[in-house]
Every structure is written in structure tokens, then in C-alpha cells.
N, C-alpha and C positions, 0 to 999 in steps of 0.2 A: 614465507607470509610478506605483502607489501606492505613500507613501514605509512605511520601515519602523516598525513599531506595537509597542508593549511588549505583553506578553501579558496582555492581560483576565481579567476573573473565567471569561468564558463566550466561548465561541470553538468552532465547528464544524468535523468533520473530514470527509473523505471518503475511500477506499480504493478504488480502479478497477486490476481487470486490465485493459489495455485490447486484449491480444492484436497489437502492435504497429499498430495504427489498423484492420485488417484488420476488417469485418461480420461475420457469422454468424448466418444466418439457419435453419439448418439442418441434420443431422450430413452431410450428401451434401456441403454443399460446404468439409466437412475437403479433400476428393479435388476438387474440380471449382474450386475457388478455391487451390486449396494453394499454387500460384506467388506471389501474393498473399505468402507467407511467405518467398521467397526474392529477389523482387523488386520492384523499383519500381510503381506502380501510382498513376494522377490521382485514383482516389477515395480514396487516404490519408489526405493532405493534406487534404481536403473531412472526412472522416470525423474530423479530429485537432483543423479548427476546432469542429464540434457539439462534440467533449469539453472541449475548452478553455473554450469559454462554461458548460458545467456547471462548471468546475472555480472557475471569477471564481466564481462564490457560497457557496465556502469558503477555511476561513482556512489549514486541515495538510491535503495529499493526498499520500498513498501509492498508488503507480506502481508495478505489478507490465506485466512483456512488455512492455518500450521498447524503443529501439534508441539503442546511443547513436551514430546517425553510419555506417552503410555504405551499401552497391551498392541492399539491396533497402526502404530507409530514403527513396532519394535523395541517401544524405549526410548526412541531415537527424537532429541531434539533438532526440529525440522531447522526452526530458525539458525540454532549454533553451526549444524552441519550444513548448512549453504554457505553458513559465511566463511567457513573453516573452506571448505572447497571451494568456495569463489576469491579466495586471499581476502576477504574486507576484516581489519583490523577492528574493527568496534560494531556489533549489533546488539539490538537489544528485543526483548520477548515483551509481550504483555500478555496474561494468561486471563481470559475472559468468562470461562467455567469450565471449570474445573470438576472432573466428576472421579477423578484419582487416576486409582487402574487403568480402566474405561477408554477416557476420554482426557484432552488436553487444550480445550479450543483456544487457537493466540491466534494474536498479531504480530508479525515480526519486522523491523525495519533492519537495512544493513547496511556503513557509510564507510568512505575511505575516508572521514573527514571529524574530527571530534568536537560532539556539541559543546556546547558551552552549559548549556543548561539541557536537561530532559523531563517531562510532568509526563504520567499516566492519567488518565480519567476515563472511569466507568460510567459510561453515557445510560441516561436516562431513559424509561417509556419501553424496555425493550430488554429482557436482559442477556446475557453476553455479549456484549458493544462495550468496543472502547477505541479511543481515541489517541495516541502519543502526540505531543507536540517537542520541537526541537528547536533549541535557539542554535545561532552560529554568531561567537559577538556578543557585544555588550552594547545597553543603551537601545534609544528607541530606534536607530535606525537598524538594528541588527535581520539578520536573514531569520525568518522563521520558517519551521515545515512541518505539516501538520500530517498523520497518518491514521487513518480509520477506517473502518468498517461501521455502513450504519445496517439501520433492521431492515426488513423486508416491508411492515407496514408502514402507507403515509404519513398517517398522526404521529406514529413513534420516530421519527424519520423526521417533521417537522420540528418534535420535542430536545432532538436529538441536537439538529443544526442549531437551533437557538440555545441553545448549552455550550456550544463549541462557540457559541459567536462571542459569548461572553470573555472567553476565555482569549480567545483573538482580535479582542477589539484591541486598535491602535497599533495593530502591526503593519507597518507600510509596503514591507517586503518582504509577501508571502508564496508558500505555497500550499492547495490543497491536497493531497492522495489518498486512492485509495478506492473501493468496492464501496459506493454509494446507491446501490441496489436503486434506482432513476434515473430518468434522463436530463440532458441536459435541460429539455422543454420542460421540465416537471415543476410545481410550481413554488415549491419550498426549496429548489434547486434555484431557480433563476433568483429567488428574495435571497438565501446564502451570497451569490455571486455581486447579487446588486452592493446588499450591503459593506460587502467586502472590496467592493471596485475589484473583480476579478474576471481574468478570459478564461476560456478552452479553445483552444489551439484545433483541437482536434474530433471535436462536437460532432463532425457527422462520419465519423468513422465507428461503426458496432461491433462489442465487445462479445455479447455472447446469445446465444451459444457459441463457442469455440466451434464447430465444425459449419453453421451454417448462422453468421453471426447476422442480428437483425436491429438486437437493443443496445444501447450506448448505457451500461451503469455502471462502468470503471471510470475513474478520472486523473487528472491533472488541472486543477484551478489555477492557475499564476494570474498576481498582482500587477498590473497595469504597470508601473514602476520594473518590471526585471523584462529583460528583452529573451521572446525564445526565437530562438535559431531554427529549429525546428520538432514538430511533435509527428507523432504517426502510430499508429494501430499495427503492433508484429502478427502475424503469420504463425502463428508458435503454436499451436495445439497439441497441448499438452498439459491442459486442465478443462474444467468446463467452460473456461474463461480464456478471452486473448491479453496480453499484457502490451502496457501502455507506456511507449518512450517517448521522453521530450526531454532537448538538451537546451540551457539556455543560458546570461550571461547575468550577471549583476552590475550597479549600478554602480559608480565609484563610493556613495554614500556606504551602501550596503557593505561594500567590500575597504572599504576605510573600517567600520565598525566590530570586522572578522578578526 
């Protein structure tokens, strides 16, 4: 396992809705292979191993639609499994809908750098949605990352974004990443972006569905104080979403705070 590293000036990010390790190649498979979302199957671990090989190339990873260890995952905590498989020293999971033995719906986050503060929030307006906020460093110039999965409905998303906006207020060096279930042009996303002075370099690259992407619902939003080196959606179809990657560089103020 790799040792913990200090937050460097430049590092890479990935956001990926992994659909519990279920690969989907067409809409019909939501019906014909729907059992894979509730029962264990051998191909899940094979897909998770392929996903872990991708994650190993990044420094921080936001995961959506993971399971924290239930019947359907063969009682494997998927976040922990991927962290060990991809040699991440720090990993965090947030169980948002606990159905006991049947399913433990979760978000996950993997990082090579130890955060100075970790906060978990249940998002309002729709059950089973959450956000994790990570601070790296001290003081108002510290780098902050928010990993979250928003609701399907627009009104619920509006309330969730209003809620998390209050949490993130006054954070000048900010990244918000995850499955936001809305496009860059959706009014609630635009309002959130303007409120925090964010940008998204890969806004024109769709992520869903993975076999024929037409919608951009997976995002990495970045403060304008941060320098984006490159950003792209990856052609890696082992879920019904495609992953989004980004490499950024911190300004001196954020680096000094870390």
C-alpha cells in the first residue's frame, strides 16, 4: 500500500457512478439484468477489479452507487474493496439508505491525501441522498472538496443544492463532484455555479448512458481560483455512466494552507 502523501500543487480527480459494479450495454438490460442489482453475481467482482485498475491512476476519487456490504454485493464493502485494490490509504463511505441485509446504498470517496476535516450530510427533499465534504489544510484558504449524489427530481435538487450551498459558503478553493442528475444548463446547476463562482471545463462531454452518451449528468465543478490542466470524460463503459476526470493545480494560498 502506498504511504500517505502531502497534498501537492498538482493532482488528479475522478468522479464515477459505478452502478454497484453492474455493467449495462443497452436500456433493455435494466429489465433483463435487473436481478444483478439485488442479488450477488460473479461478474461483479470482475467489473470492480477493472474499475479499480482505472482508479489506481488518480489521486482522489468520488464514487456514487456503491454498496457498503449487503447480500447483493456478496457482503463486500465496495468502497473499501476498491480502496485496497487500487492502493488508496484513505477511504470514506456514507450510507444513505440502509435496507440491512438486502442493500446498503452508499457514496464513497478515496484519497491519497489525508483530509484535515471530514463532514457527512444527509441531503433534504429526497431520501437516500448525501454529500461528503473534505477540507485539506487550515484556515479560509484551505482546499475543499464536496462529493455528492443528487436526486432525480428538479425540485428536490434545488433544495439539496440550496442546502449544500450554505455548507460551502466562503470556500474560495472548491471542487464539487459527483452524479448531479442534471445537465450543466439546468437552472438549479447554473444557479449553484454562479453562487460559488465555479466552472466546468468538460461541460460539453456527455456521460449517460455509457453505451450511447447524450446527457451530461456527472460533473466536476471547480473554483476559478484553481487552474485546470485538463479535463475529459473517459470511454470506460463498465457502468451505465462514464467517468469524468480532471487534473488541477492549486494556487499558492491554498497550497500554503495545506
